N, C-alpha and C positions, 0 to 999 in steps of 0.2 A: 425564521424560527423563533418562537416565543419563549421556549424554555431555556434555562441556563445551560451553559456548556457542561457543567458538572452533572446536572440532571440528565442531559442527553447521553453522556458517557456512561453513567450508572445504568440507565435503561438499556443501552446497547450491550453492556457487559452482562446484564441479567439475561438478555435474549441469547447471547453467545453461549452462556453456561447451559441453557436448556436445549439448544439446537445444534451446537457445533458438531457433535459426533454424527448426527443424522445428515448434516450438510456435507461432511467429509465423505460419508458413504455415498451420498448422491453424486458428488463430484467424481468419485472413483468409478461409479457406474457410467457416467457420461464419458469419462476418459476411455473406458474400455469399449463402450458401445454408444458412440455419438448418435443422437437422433437427427433425422432429416430436417434440414432448415435451421439447425442450431445457431449458426453464425448470424443469420438474419434475425433470429429471435434475440440474440445477445445485443445486437445493435438497437433493436426496439426497446428492450428492457433497460439498456444503459441510459437511454434518453430519459426514461422515467426515473431512474436512480438519481441522475444529476439534477432533476427537478426537485428532488426531496432532500438531497444531501448537500450541505455547504461545508467544504473542507476547512474554511476559516473558523467555523464554529466548533471544530473538532481538533484538528492537528494531532490526532492520536498517533499517527504514523511517526511524526517527528518527535513525539514525546516518548515513544516506547520502542522504536525500531532504529536501525542505522542503515544508511545506504552503503553499498560498496562503491569505491572510487576507482574509476578506470584511470589508466595513465594519462589520458587526455584531460579528465576531470582534475587530476592532481596538478598538472601543468597550468591549466586555465585558472584554477582557484588560487594557487600559489602566486601566480603572476598578478592576480587581482589585489592580493595583499602585499605585493612587492617583496616577497620572500622566495627562497628556493624551495623546491619540492621536498628535499630532506628536512628543511626547517618547518614546513607545513605539517609533514608527517609527525615530526617530533612534538610539535605544539598541540595537535588535536587528534591524531589518529593512532591506531594500533593495528597490528597485523593479526588476522584471524588465526586461530590454532587449527591445524589439520586442514584437510580439503585443499582449496585453491590458495589459501593464505592471502585472501583479499585484504585490502586496506579498508578499515571501517572506523567509525567514530569511537573515540576512547570511552565515551559515556553517553547516556541519554538523560534528559532530552538533548536533541541536537544542539550543538554550540551555536548554530546559526539561526535558531528559532527565537523570535521575539515572543516570549510567553504571554505578554500582555495582549498583543494583537493577533497571535497565532500566525504571523507572517514570517517568511524566510528572509533573512537579511542579505542573502546572496541569490535571490530567486532567479535573476537573469542569467546567472552562471552556475546554478545548482548542478549537482551531479546528475548524470544521465539516469541513474537508478531512480532519483527523485522525480525527474521530469516525466518519466513514463509511468510512475506509480498512480493507481494500483493495477495497471496493465489490463484493464477490462476489455477494450475493444480488440485486443490482439486475438490471434487464433486461439479460441477458448480452450480447446482440448489440449493444445501444446502448453498452455499456461495453467492447467487445472492444478498441478502441484503447487504453483505459486499462490493460487486462490485459496487452497487449503491452508497454507501458511498464514495468509492474510485475513482469514475469517475473523479472528479475534482481535485484530489490530485496526481494521478498516471498516467503518460502517457502510461505505459504498460497496465494498466487496460482499459483505454479509447481505446487504439488501438485494444486490443483483442475484446472488445465489438463492435467496428466499423467493424472489419473484420468479426466477426460472423454475424452481421446485414447484411452486404453486401452478404456474402455467402448464408445465408438463404433466402434473398430476391431474389437471382438469381435462387434458387430452385423452387420458386413459379411460 
């Protein structure tokens, strides 16, 4: 990628502003009435997406979102730092209000993000939520609600939905 990180994010945000509502409607339609061969199309388009998107040039997910920490994540990461789970929670996390009351980062960007390199300082032991993000190859219809949430945070998600939308429109 030749353009600067800041330029790429500005360009991405502009595209999101103009297309987010239409893409959310598109995802809702796919959720309600999946097209034949959708999962195979997702696999094909996902390969194209990763040929165009470099997460290390972006890291927008780590800058603007927070993962949820599973009990296993909490134990593994606390052990890495040589502290107890309660001490780990007290130092870096807060409990979500309402809903499942998941443990999430106290602030963004993520405390484990090296903002100069866009690399995770705990990559090998990162939370499960991070390791699966942006959840593209999973059963698409089951994750459509997640993709709707991630449209404005993840250029890869946005690009996949854009490519799907174009491909399915050309079939009509």
